[in-house]
Biopython code that builds the backbone (N, CA, C, O; Angstrom):
import numpy as np
from Bio.PDB.StructureBuilder import StructureBuilder

atoms = [
    (1, "MET", "N", (-51.529, -53.154, 44.075)),
    (1, "MET", "CA", (-52.619, -52.442, 43.420)),
    (1, "MET", "C", (-53.934, -52.844, 44.083)),
    (1, "MET", "O", (-54.178, -54.015, 44.376)),
    (2, "LYS", "N", (-54.753, -51.856, 44.305)),
    (2, "LYS", "CA", (-56.055, -52.116, 44.914)),
    (2, "LYS", "C", (-57.011, -52.737, 43.911)),
    (2, "LYS", "O", (-56.829, -52.627, 42.698)),
    (3, "LYS", "N", (-58.027, -53.387, 44.443)),
    (3, "LYS", "CA", (-59.057, -53.967, 43.585)),
    (3, "LYS", "C", (-59.858, -52.851, 42.904)),
    (3, "LYS", "O", (-60.112, -51.818, 43.523)),
    (4, "PRO", "N", (-60.256, -53.040, 41.652)),
    (4, "PRO", "CA", (-61.035, -52.010, 40.966)),
    (4, "PRO", "C", (-62.532, -52.065, 41.284)),
    (4, "PRO", "O", (-63.273, -51.165, 40.890)),
    (5, "SER", "N", (-62.987, -53.098, 41.985)),
    (5, "SER", "CA", (-64.432, -53.250, 42.183)),
    (5, "SER", "C", (-65.085, -52.085, 42.928)),
    (5, "SER", "O", (-66.188, -51.702, 42.537)),
    (6, "PRO", "N", (-64.488, -51.485, 43.978)),
    (6, "PRO", "CA", (-65.161, -50.336, 44.600)),
    (6, "PRO", "C", (-65.279, -49.139, 43.646)),
    (6, "PRO", "O", (-66.278, -48.419, 43.656)),
    (7, "TYR", "N", (-64.251, -48.942, 42.832)),
    (7, "TYR", "CA", (-64.281, -47.825, 41.891)),
    (7, "TYR", "C", (-65.340, -48.052, 40.811)),
    (7, "TYR", "O", (-66.036, -47.120, 40.410)),
    (8, "LEU", "N", (-65.454, -49.285, 40.350)),
    (8, "LEU", "CA", (-66.466, -49.592, 39.345)),
    (8, "LEU", "C", (-67.875, -49.478, 39.914)),
    (8, "LEU", "O", (-68.802, -49.070, 39.214)),
    (9, "THR", "N", (-68.033, -49.840, 41.184)),
    (9, "THR", "CA", (-69.340, -49.711, 41.836)),
    (9, "THR", "C", (-69.763, -48.255, 41.912)),
    (9, "THR", "O", (-70.893, -47.909, 41.569)),
    (10, "PHE", "N", (-68.850, -47.405, 42.363)),
    (10, "PHE", "CA", (-69.172, -45.983, 42.452)),
    (10, "PHE", "C", (-69.378, -45.361, 41.077)),
    (10, "PHE", "O", (-70.249, -44.508, 40.904)),
    (11, "ALA", "N", (-68.590, -45.779, 40.110)),
    (11, "ALA", "CA", (-68.750, -45.259, 38.752)),
    (11, "ALA", "C", (-70.104, -45.663, 38.158)),
    (11, "ALA", "O", (-70.717, -44.892, 37.420)),
    (12, "GLY", "N", (-70.563, -46.863, 38.481)),
    (12, "GLY", "CA", (-71.867, -47.305, 37.989)),
    (12, "GLY", "C", (-73.024, -46.612, 38.675)),
    (12, "GLY", "O", (-74.113, -46.515, 38.108)),
    (13, "ALA", "N", (-72.803, -46.123, 39.902)),
    (13, "ALA", "CA", (-73.865, -45.446, 40.646)),
    (13, "ALA", "C", (-73.975, -43.959, 40.295)),
    (13, "ALA", "O", (-74.989, -43.327, 40.592)),
    (14, "ILE", "N", (-72.957, -43.410, 39.679)),
    (14, "ILE", "CA", (-72.961, -41.971, 39.361)),
    (14, "ILE", "C", (-74.161, -41.559, 38.505)),
    (14, "ILE", "O", (-74.795, -40.555, 38.833)),
    (15, "PRO", "N", (-74.513, -42.272, 37.429)),
    (15, "PRO", "CA", (-75.686, -41.857, 36.646)),
    (15, "PRO", "C", (-76.988, -41.871, 37.438)),
    (15, "PRO", "O", (-77.856, -41.028, 37.213)),
    (16, "PHE", "N", (-77.137, -42.835, 38.376)),
    (16, "PHE", "CA", (-78.330, -42.856, 39.218)),
    (16, "PHE", "C", (-78.401, -41.600, 40.084)),
    (16, "PHE", "O", (-79.459, -40.984, 40.212)),
    (17, "VAL", "N", (-77.277, -41.229, 40.672)),
    (17, "VAL", "CA", (-77.226, -40.047, 41.542)),
    (17, "VAL", "C", (-77.480, -38.784, 40.732)),
    (17, "VAL", "O", (-78.232, -37.911, 41.166)),
    (18, "ILE", "N", (-76.871, -38.680, 39.578)),
    (18, "ILE", "CA", (-77.042, -37.482, 38.744)),
    (18, "ILE", "C", (-78.492, -37.350, 38.281)),
    (18, "ILE", "O", (-79.061, -36.260, 38.341)),
    (19, "CYS", "N", (-79.092, -38.442, 37.824)),
    (19, "CYS", "CA", (-80.487, -38.375, 37.374)),
    (19, "CYS", "C", (-81.434, -38.052, 38.524)),
    (19, "CYS", "O", (-82.383, -37.288, 38.349)),
    (20, "ALA", "N", (-81.185, -38.627, 39.696)),
    (20, "ALA", "CA", (-82.018, -38.307, 40.855)),
    (20, "ALA", "C", (-81.889, -36.843, 41.221)),
    (20, "ALA", "O", (-82.883, -36.198, 41.557)),
    (21, "PHE", "N", (-80.681, -36.312, 41.161)),
    (21, "PHE", "CA", (-80.482, -34.888, 41.454)),
    (21, "PHE", "C", (-81.189, -34.013, 40.426)),
    (21, "PHE", "O", (-81.835, -33.029, 40.788)),
    (22, "LEU", "N", (-81.071, -34.362, 39.155)),
    (22, "LEU", "CA", (-81.718, -33.569, 38.105)),
    (22, "LEU", "C", (-83.237, -33.599, 38.240)),
    (22, "LEU", "O", (-83.901, -32.587, 38.015)),
    (23, "MET", "N", (-83.789, -34.752, 38.606)),
    (23, "MET", "CA", (-85.229, -34.834, 38.792)),
    (23, "MET", "C", (-85.667, -34.026, 40.006)),
    (23, "MET", "O", (-86.744, -33.428, 39.991)),
    (24, "THR", "N", (-84.850, -33.996, 41.060)),
    (24, "THR", "CA", (-85.165, -33.206, 42.242)),
    (24, "THR", "C", (-85.146, -31.716, 41.937)),
    (24, "THR", "O", (-85.987, -30.959, 42.422)),
    (25, "VAL", "N", (-84.181, -31.306, 41.132)),
    (25, "VAL", "CA", (-84.056, -29.897, 40.776)),
    (25, "VAL", "C", (-85.154, -29.469, 39.820)),
    (25, "VAL", "O", (-85.515, -28.292, 39.777)),
    (26, "GLY", "N", (-85.688, -30.406, 39.057)),
    (26, "GLY", "CA", (-86.781, -30.079, 38.143)),
    (26, "GLY", "C", (-86.395, -30.110, 36.678)),
    (26, "GLY", "O", (-87.149, -29.631, 35.831)),
    (27, "VAL", "N", (-85.248, -30.657, 36.369)),
    (27, "VAL", "CA", (-84.832, -30.780, 34.972)),
    (27, "VAL", "C", (-85.599, -31.942, 34.357)),
    (27, "VAL", "O", (-85.511, -33.073, 34.836)),
    (28, "THR", "N", (-86.343, -31.668, 33.311)),
    (28, "THR", "CA", (-87.179, -32.702, 32.705)),
    (28, "THR", "C", (-86.490, -33.440, 31.571)),
    (28, "THR", "O", (-86.878, -34.562, 31.244)),
    (29, "ALA", "N", (-85.472, -32.832, 30.964)),
    (29, "ALA", "CA", (-84.799, -33.485, 29.843)),
    (29, "ALA", "C", (-83.313, -33.150, 29.848)),
    (29, "ALA", "O", (-82.908, -32.033, 30.169)),
    (30, "ILE", "N", (-82.520, -34.141, 29.488)),
    (30, "ILE", "CA", (-81.086, -33.948, 29.293)),
    (30, "ILE", "C", (-80.900, -33.683, 27.806)),
    (30, "ILE", "O", (-81.379, -34.462, 26.982)),
    (31, "PRO", "N", (-80.207, -32.589, 27.438)),
    (31, "PRO", "CA", (-80.196, -32.148, 26.039)),
    (31, "PRO", "C", (-79.882, -33.225, 24.999)),
    (31, "PRO", "O", (-80.593, -33.307, 23.997)),
    (32, "VAL", "N", (-78.879, -34.034, 25.184)),
    (32, "VAL", "CA", (-78.498, -34.997, 24.151)),
    (32, "VAL", "C", (-79.228, -36.327, 24.320)),
    (32, "VAL", "O", (-79.497, -37.013, 23.334)),
    (33, "LEU", "N", (-79.547, -36.696, 25.552)),
    (33, "LEU", "CA", (-80.061, -38.029, 25.835)),
    (33, "LEU", "C", (-81.577, -38.145, 25.856)),
    (33, "LEU", "O", (-82.104, -39.216, 25.556)),
    (34, "GLY", "N", (-82.290, -37.095, 26.194)),
    (34, "GLY", "CA", (-83.752, -37.145, 26.216)),
    (34, "GLY", "C", (-84.309, -36.906, 27.605)),
    (34, "GLY", "O", (-83.658, -36.290, 28.449)),
    (35, "LYS", "N", (-85.519, -37.397, 27.839)),
    (35, "LYS", "CA", (-86.181, -37.191, 29.126)),
    (35, "LYS", "C", (-85.404, -37.874, 30.241)),
    (35, "LYS", "O", (-84.880, -38.974, 30.068)),
    (36, "THR", "N", (-85.339, -37.211, 31.380)),
    (36, "THR", "CA", (-84.555, -37.707, 32.510)),
    (36, "THR", "C", (-85.085, -39.049, 33.010)),
    (36, "THR", "O", (-84.296, -39.945, 33.312)),
    (37, "GLU", "N", (-86.398, -39.201, 33.101)),
    (37, "GLU", "CA", (-86.971, -40.462, 33.562)),
    (37, "GLU", "C", (-86.645, -41.603, 32.606)),
    (37, "GLU", "O", (-86.390, -42.730, 33.032)),
    (38, "TYR", "N", (-86.657, -41.302, 31.315)),
    (38, "TYR", "CA", (-86.352, -42.313, 30.304)),
    (38, "TYR", "C", (-84.888, -42.756, 30.407)),
    (38, "TYR", "O", (-84.583, -43.947, 30.335)),
    (39, "VAL", "N", (-84.000, -41.790, 30.576)),
    (39, "VAL", "CA", (-82.577, -42.102, 30.708)),
    (39, "VAL", "C", (-82.338, -42.957, 31.943)),
    (39, "VAL", "O", (-81.586, -43.930, 31.887)),
    (40, "LEU", "N", (-82.970, -42.603, 33.058)),
    (40, "LEU", "CA", (-82.808, -43.354, 34.297)),
    (40, "LEU", "C", (-83.360, -44.772, 34.161)),
    (40, "LEU", "O", (-82.739, -45.721, 34.640)),
    (41, "SER", "N", (-84.495, -44.926, 33.526)),
    (41, "SER", "CA", (-85.078, -46.266, 33.393)),
    (41, "SER", "C", (-84.262, -47.149, 32.452)),
    (41, "SER", "O", (-84.089, -48.337, 32.723)),
    (42, "ILE", "N", (-83.765, -46.600, 31.369)),
    (42, "ILE", "CA", (-82.950, -47.379, 30.439)),
    (42, "ILE", "C", (-81.629, -47.774, 31.081)),
    (42, "ILE", "O", (-81.171, -48.903, 30.910)),
    (43, "TYR", "N", (-81.012, -46.856, 31.818)),
    (43, "TYR", "CA", (-79.752, -47.188, 32.478)),
    (43, "TYR", "C", (-79.970, -48.258, 33.550)),
    (43, "TYR", "O", (-79.147, -49.160, 33.705)),
    (44, "GLY", "N", (-81.057, -48.159, 34.274)),
    (44, "GLY", "CA", (-81.376, -49.186, 35.266)),
    (44, "GLY", "C", (-81.595, -50.545, 34.623)),
    (44, "GLY", "O", (-81.178, -51.565, 35.171)),
    (45, "LEU", "N", (-82.245, -50.569, 33.467)),
    (45, "LEU", "CA", (-82.446, -51.816, 32.736)),
    (45, "LEU", "C", (-81.121, -52.407, 32.275)),
    (45, "LEU", "O", (-80.924, -53.620, 32.347)),
    (46, "VAL", "N", (-80.221, -51.566, 31.808)),
    (46, "VAL", "CA", (-78.909, -52.041, 31.370)),
    (46, "VAL", "C", (-78.133, -52.627, 32.544)),
    (46, "VAL", "O", (-77.519, -53.686, 32.413)),
    (47, "ILE", "N", (-78.153, -51.950, 33.690)),
    (47, "ILE", "CA", (-77.448, -52.444, 34.869)),
    (47, "ILE", "C", (-78.072, -53.753, 35.355)),
    (47, "ILE", "O", (-77.350, -54.683, 35.714)),
    (48, "ALA", "N", (-79.394, -53.833, 35.369)),
    (48, "ALA", "CA", (-80.059, -55.064, 35.807)),
    (48, "ALA", "C", (-79.744, -56.218, 34.857)),
    (48, "ALA", "O", (-79.535, -57.344, 35.309)),
    (49, "SER", "N", (-79.706, -55.962, 33.572)),
    (49, "SER", "CA", (-79.368, -57.008, 32.607)),
    (49, "SER", "C", (-77.926, -57.468, 32.778)),
    (49, "SER", "O", (-77.633, -58.660, 32.682)),
    (50, "PHE", "N", (-77.039, -56.534, 33.026)),
    (50, "PHE", "CA", (-75.644, -56.886, 33.259)),
    (50, "PHE", "C", (-75.493, -57.727, 34.518)),
    (50, "PHE", "O", (-74.760, -58.716, 34.523)),
    (51, "MET", "N", (-76.179, -57.338, 35.580)),
    (51, "MET", "CA", (-76.087, -58.093, 36.834)),
    (51, "MET", "C", (-76.690, -59.489, 36.689)),
    (51, "MET", "O", (-76.172, -60.451, 37.256)),
    (52, "ALA", "N", (-77.777, -59.603, 35.936)),
    (52, "ALA", "CA", (-78.376, -60.923, 35.696)),
    (52, "ALA", "C", (-77.451, -61.812, 34.869)),
    (52, "ALA", "O", (-77.352, -63.015, 35.113)),
    (53, "GLY", "N", (-76.787, -61.221, 33.907)),
    (53, "GLY", "CA", (-75.858, -61.989, 33.099)),
    (53, "GLY", "C", (-74.616, -62.394, 33.872)),
    (53, "GLY", "O", (-74.050, -63.462, 33.634)),
    (54, "ALA", "N", (-74.192, -61.542, 34.798)),
    (54, "ALA", "CA", (-73.015, -61.848, 35.602)),
    (54, "ALA", "C", (-73.328, -62.898, 36.660)),
    (54, "ALA", "O", (-72.445, -63.618, 37.126)),
    (55, "HIS", "N", (-74.578, -62.969, 37.020)),
    (55, "HIS", "CA", (-74.970, -63.934, 38.056)),
    (55, "HIS", "C", (-74.930, -65.317, 37.482)),
    (55, "HIS", "O", (-75.225, -66.285, 38.184)),
]
sb = StructureBuilder()
sb.init_structure("model")
sb.init_model(0)
sb.init_chain("A")
sb.init_seg("    ")
for serial, (resi, resn, name, xyz) in enumerate(atoms, 1):
    if name == "N":
        sb.init_residue(resn, " ", resi, " ")
    sb.init_atom(name, np.array(xyz, "f"), 0.0, 1.0, " ", f" {name:<3s}", serial, name[0])
structure = sb.get_structure()
């Protein structure tokens, strides 16, 4: 069985890519979650907190 770390890395990067694409296209809000910039900043904070805790 292969290691899951590459899959988890790509899975964690998907929201960053999606939010960047939505901001490029001009979508200002995601219907359920709120403003795109807010969603991106909160997700980045969660990832940074997780990485700090794992370190």
